[in-house]
C-alpha positions in Angstrom: 90.2 131.4 104.8 87.3 133.0 102.9 84.9 130.1 103.5 85.3 130.3 107.3 85.0 134.1 107.3 81.8 133.8 105.3 80.2 131.2 107.6 81.6 132.0 111.0 78.5 133.8 112.2 76.2 130.9 111.2 77.8 128.5 113.7 79.7 125.4 113.0 80.0 122.0 114.6 82.7 119.4 114.8 81.5 115.8 114.6 82.5 113.8 117.6 84.2 111.4 115.2 86.5 114.2 114.0 87.5 114.9 117.6 88.3 111.2 117.9 90.4 111.4 114.8 92.3 114.4 116.1 92.9 112.7 119.4 94.2 109.6 117.7 96.7 111.8 115.9 97.7 113.3 119.2 98.3 109.9 120.7 100.3 108.8 117.7 102.5 111.9 118.1 103.1 111.7 121.9 106.4 109.7 121.8 107.6 110.9 118.4 107.0 114.7 118.8 105.8 115.6 122.3 105.7 119.4 121.6 103.5 119.0 118.5 101.3 116.4 120.3 100.8 119.0 123.2 99.8 121.6 120.6 97.2 119.4 119.0 96.0 118.1 122.4 95.4 121.7 123.4 93.5 122.3 120.2 91.4 119.2 120.8 90.6 120.4 124.3 89.5 123.8 122.9 87.2 122.0 120.5 85.8 119.9 123.3 85.2 122.9 125.5 83.6 124.9 122.8 80.3 123.1 123.1 80.3 122.8 119.3 80.9 119.0 119.1 78.0 117.3 117.3 77.5 113.8 118.8 77.1 110.6 116.9 73.5 109.9 118.1 71.3 106.9 117.4 69.9 108.4 114.1 73.4 109.2 112.8 74.7 105.7 113.8 71.9 104.0 111.8 72.4 106.4 108.9 76.2 105.6 108.9 75.4 101.9 108.7 73.2 102.6 105.7 75.9 104.7 104.0 78.7 102.2 104.7 76.7 99.1 103.7 78.5 98.3 100.5 81.8 100.2 101.2 85.0 99.0 102.9 85.2 99.3 106.6 88.1 101.7 106.2 85.4 104.3 105.2 83.6 103.9 108.6 84.8 107.2 110.1 83.9 109.1 107.0 80.5 107.4 106.9 79.9 108.5 110.5 80.9 112.1 109.7 78.6 112.1 106.6 75.8 110.6 108.6 76.2 113.1 111.4 76.0 115.9 108.9 73.0 114.3 107.1 70.8 113.8 110.1 71.5 117.3 111.4 71.0 119.1 108.1 74.7 120.2 108.0 77.3 120.5 105.3 80.6 118.6 105.4 83.5 121.0 105.1 86.6 119.0 104.1 89.6 119.2 101.9 89.2 115.5 101.2 86.0 115.7 99.1 86.8 112.4 97.2 86.0 110.4 100.4 82.6 112.1 100.8 81.3 112.3 97.3 79.9 108.8 97.5 77.7 109.6 100.5 75.5 112.2 98.8 75.7 114.8 101.6 76.1 118.5 101.1 79.8 119.1 100.7 82.2 122.0 100.4 86.0 122.2 100.1 86.8 125.3 102.1 90.2 125.6 100.4 88.5 126.1 97.0 85.7 128.4 98.2 84.8 131.4 96.1 82.1 133.9 97.1 
């Protein structure tokens, strides 16, 4: 992936909320597809062990509430991710840019990245 290769040396972080979402996916798969669940669980463990997890701290929690104020609660996780990026001066890298446009944070779709 060109975007990842271009930014790998600058360091990246994974918001704790994203790790939560990954683990929820693992738990949903456990009974249906144990092998796939184990693979995703291993990946989540690698992310956790990397030291690159960006916590949802007090400043991010308050910013998430401000961002979510007039939006449906279904947007809470996305608001927390956007807020984590915002208070840490980071860019949200996601394929799902439509969910993050409304938050006004720096945003990149790494699947449509061109140097």
